[in-house]
C-alpha positions in Angstrom: 9.6 -18.4 12.2 12.5 -16.3 10.9 11.0 -13.8 8.5 12.8 -11.2 6.3 11.2 -8.0 5.1 12.8 -6.2 2.2 11.3 -2.7 2.1 10.4 -1.1 5.5 8.8 2.1 4.6 5.5 3.1 6.3 3.7 -0.2 5.6 6.7 -2.5 5.9 7.8 -1.1 9.2 4.4 -1.6 10.7 4.0 -5.1 9.3 7.4 -5.9 10.8 6.4 -4.6 14.2 3.3 -6.7 14.1 5.1 -9.9 13.1 7.7 -9.3 15.9 4.8 -8.9 18.3 3.4 -12.3 17.1 6.7 -13.9 18.2 8.6 -14.1 14.9 12.3 -13.4 14.5 12.8 -10.6 12.0 15.6 -9.6 9.7 15.1 -6.4 7.6 16.7 -4.6 4.7 15.8 -1.2 3.2 17.4 0.8 0.4 17.4 3.8 2.7 19.2 2.5 5.8 17.8 5.0 8.3 14.3 3.5 7.9 15.4 0.3 9.6 16.4 1.9 12.9 13.0 1.6 14.7 12.8 -2.1 14.0 16.5 -2.6 14.8 15.9 -0.8 18.1 13.1 -3.2 18.8 15.3 -6.2 18.2 15.3 -6.9 14.4 18.5 -7.9 12.7 19.6 -5.6 9.8 20.9 -7.2 6.6 23.4 -5.3 4.5 22.0 -6.6 1.2 18.8 -8.3 -0.1 21.0 -11.4 -0.7 22.1 -11.5 2.9 18.5 -11.2 4.0 17.3 -14.0 1.8 20.1 -16.3 3.0 19.3 -15.8 6.6 15.5 -16.4 6.8 12.8 -18.9 6.0 10.2 -16.6 4.5 10.9 -13.3 2.6 8.3 -10.5 2.4 8.8 -7.8 -0.1 6.8 -4.5 0.0 8.4 -2.1 -2.4 7.6 1.1 -4.3 7.2 0.0 -7.9 8.3 -2.4 -10.6 11.8 -1.0 -11.0 12.3 -1.4 -7.3 11.2 -5.0 -7.5 13.5 -5.6 -10.4 16.5 -4.2 -8.5 15.8 -6.0 -5.2 15.1 -9.4 -6.7 17.5 -9.5 -9.6 20.3 -7.1 -8.7 23.9 -8.3 -8.2 23.2 -8.7 -4.5 19.5 -9.3 -5.0 17.1 -11.8 -3.3 17.6 -14.3 -6.1 21.3 -14.0 -6.5 22.0 -16.8 -4.0 20.2 -20.1 -3.4 16.7 -19.6 -2.0 15.6 -23.1 -2.6 12.7 -24.2 -0.4 11.9 -20.7 0.9 8.7 -18.8 0.6 8.4 -15.4 -1.0 5.3 -13.2 -0.3 5.3 -10.2 -2.5 3.0 -7.4 -1.1 3.8 -4.4 -3.3 1.0 -2.6 -5.2 2.1 -3.1 -8.8 0.4 -4.1 -12.1 -0.4 -7.8 -12.3 2.1 -8.3 -15.1 4.9 -7.6 -12.7 4.0 -10.5 -10.4 3.2 -12.7 -13.3 6.7 -12.2 -14.7 8.4 -12.5 -11.3 6.7 -15.8 -10.1 8.4 -18.2 -12.6 11.8 -16.6 -11.9 11.3 -17.3 -8.2 10.1 -20.8 -8.8 13.0 -21.5 -11.1 15.2 -21.1 -8.0 13.2 -23.8 -6.2 11.3 -21.3 -4.0 7.5 -20.8 -3.6 5.9 -17.5 -4.6 2.6 -15.9 -3.4 1.5 -12.3 -4.1 -0.5 -10.6 -1.4 -1.0 -6.8 -1.8 -3.1 -5.4 1.0 -5.9 -3.0 1.6 -5.4 -0.7 4.6 -2.9 1.8 5.9 -0.4 2.0 8.7 -2.6 1.5 11.7 -4.3 -1.7 10.4 -0.9 -2.9 9.4 0.4 -2.4 13.0 -2.7 -4.2 14.4 -2.8 -7.1 12.0 -6.1 -5.9 10.5 -5.2 -5.5 6.8 -7.2 -6.9 3.9 -5.2 -9.5 2.0 -5.6 -9.9 -1.7 -3.9 -13.2 -2.7 -2.7 -14.6 -6.0 -0.9 -17.9 -6.2 -1.0 -21.7 -6.5 -3.2 -23.4 -3.9 -0.3 -25.2 -2.2 1.8 -22.1 -1.9 -1.2 -20.1 -0.6 -1.9 -22.7 2.0 1.8 -22.5 3.1 1.6 -18.7 3.3 -1.9 -18.5 5.0 -0.8 -18.8 8.7 1.5 -15.8 8.2 -1.0 -13.8 6.1 -3.7 -14.4 8.8 -1.4 -12.7 11.3 -1.1 -9.7 9.1 -4.7 -9.5 7.9 -8.1 -9.7 9.5 -9.5 -11.1 6.2 -7.8 -12.4 3.0 -9.3 -13.4 -0.3 -7.6 -15.8 -2.7 -8.5 -14.6 -6.2 -6.8 -17.3 -8.3 -3.3 -17.6 -9.8 -0.5 -15.0 -9.5 -1.7 -11.8 -11.0 -5.2 -12.1 -9.4 -4.1 -10.4 -6.2 -2.8 -7.4 -8.1 -6.1 -7.1 -10.0 -8.1 -7.3 -6.7 -5.9 -4.6 -5.2 -6.6 -2.2 -8.0 -10.3 -3.1 -7.7 -10.3 -2.3 -4.0 -8.5 1.0 -4.5 -10.4 2.3 -7.5 -13.6 3.5 -5.7 -11.4 4.9 -2.9 -9.4 7.1 -5.2 -12.6 8.4 -6.7 -14.1 8.9 -3.2 -11.5 11.4 -2.1 -12.1 13.5 -5.1 -15.9 13.3 -4.6 -15.6 14.2 -1.0 -13.6 17.3 -1.9 -16.3 18.4 -4.3 -19.0 17.7 -1.7 -17.2 19.8 0.9 -16.8 22.7 -1.6 -20.6 22.8 -1.9 -21.1 23.6 1.7 -17.9 25.6 2.6 -19.8 28.9 3.0 -21.8 27.4 5.9 -20.7 28.4 9.4 -19.8 24.9 10.5 -16.5 23.9 12.1 -14.7 21.4 9.8 -14.3 18.8 12.5 -18.0 19.0 13.4 -18.9 18.7 9.7 -16.6 15.6 9.2 -17.9 14.0 12.3 -21.4 14.3 11.1 -20.6 13.1 7.6 -19.1 9.9 8.9 -22.5 8.9 10.1 -24.3 9.4 6.8 -24.9 7.1 3.9 -22.5 9.2 1.7 -19.4 8.3 3.8 -16.9 5.6 3.1 -15.6 3.6 6.1 -12.1 5.2 5.6 -13.4 8.6 6.5 -13.6 7.6 10.1 -9.9 7.0 10.3 -8.8 9.8 7.9 -10.8 12.6 9.5 -7.8 14.1 11.3 -5.6 14.9 8.4 -8.5 16.3 6.4 -9.6 18.6 9.2 -6.0 19.8 9.7 -5.7 20.7 6.0 -9.1 22.4 5.9 -8.2 24.5 9.0 -4.7 25.3 7.7 -3.1 23.6 10.6 0.3 21.7 10.4 -0.1 18.6 8.3 -0.5 15.2 9.8 2.2 12.7 8.6 0.9 10.9 5.5 -0.1 7.3 5.6 -0.7 7.2 1.8 0.4 10.2 -0.3 -0.7 11.8 -3.5 2.1 10.3 -5.5 1.0 6.8 -4.4 -2.6 7.6 -5.5 -1.5 8.9 -8.9 0.7 5.7 -9.4 -2.3 3.5 -8.5 -4.7 5.3 -10.8 -2.4 5.1 -13.7 -2.1 1.3 -13.1 -5.9 1.1 -13.0 -6.3 3.0 -16.3 -3.6 0.8 -17.9 -5.5 -2.3 -16.9 -8.7 -0.8 -18.2 -7.1 -0.3 -21.6 -5.9 -3.9 -21.6 -9.4 -5.0 -21.0 -11.0 -2.5 -23.4 -12.9 -0.9 -20.5 -13.8 2.8 -20.5 -13.1 4.4 -17.1 -14.1 8.0 -17.6 -14.6 8.9 -13.9 -11.3 7.5 -13.0 -9.6 9.4 -15.9 -11.0 12.7 -14.6 -10.0 11.8 -11.1 -6.4 11.4 -12.3 -6.5 14.9 -13.7 -7.8 16.3 -10.4 -5.1 14.4 -8.4 -2.4 15.8 -10.7 -3.8 19.3 -10.0 -3.7 18.6 -6.3 -0.1 17.6 -6.6 0.7 20.9 -8.3 -0.9 22.8 -5.4 0.2 20.9 -2.4 3.0 18.4 -3.3 3.0 14.8 -4.1 4.2 13.7 -0.6 1.1 15.1 1.1 -1.7 12.9 2.4 -4.0 11.7 -0.3 -6.8 13.8 1.2 -4.9 16.8 0.0 -7.4 16.8 -2.9 -10.1 17.6 -0.4 -8.2 20.6 0.8 -7.4 21.9 -2.7 -11.1 21.9 -3.6 -12.0 23.6 -0.3 -9.3 26.3 -0.7 -10.0 27.0 -4.3 -13.8 27.3 -3.7 -13.1 29.8 -0.8 -11.2 32.1 -3.2 -14.3 32.7 -5.3 
């Protein structure tokens, strides 16, 4: 299949590499042109505009930063919908509030194309290995059409209902994770006067009932920050965490839900951003609590 990906940042680039490995022909576009180079070097075609990408391929995957980026890429003068995408399949994989996908779907369908949302759980390594967790929203027939491709990107996928359901599921998956990083930072602050090497401590914690599965794959950047070593390249940064938490709190307000722990977590993440920068790995919150506790 000839697939196009609009948005080849950390996740999009690894998804693209995975799909090429599965034998698909790939065309890519990115707002920042230098990010397409690794995929181009591996054999992907580079489109000059989203419109060019949409015109060349059978299926279009979009994985973009936020709602304004989606608006620009789909509806701009050279956007994905500026041409004639009739008969094509769009799979929207960005992490955005459900209202964004709900508003986008009828505009895609009005052009005669199919639309499925499938934000994913997981980071760059699972993306490269085809082991993401897919969170699907869409009409049954469209989802059935998208399933073979989603199954090559995801080790498991859940169809939650119509468009908008996938976005809600994504926020549901990420909510306890956002709180977990803050809780881990506070837990480590409790024991930071003990003469235990951070790596040994994290290795031990991964085997306890208080550990999340993600700790096993995020140990390295946390230990590096705790030891003051050069930072490990981020797979998901503090800015992304803050964006997701704000979206969760907004959905909570829409549903008249009180989310007091999440609200406090947002305050802590914003404090982490002030200390260590929004582009640092999300586990920066752990290091901030560790460092601040050591100063007392």
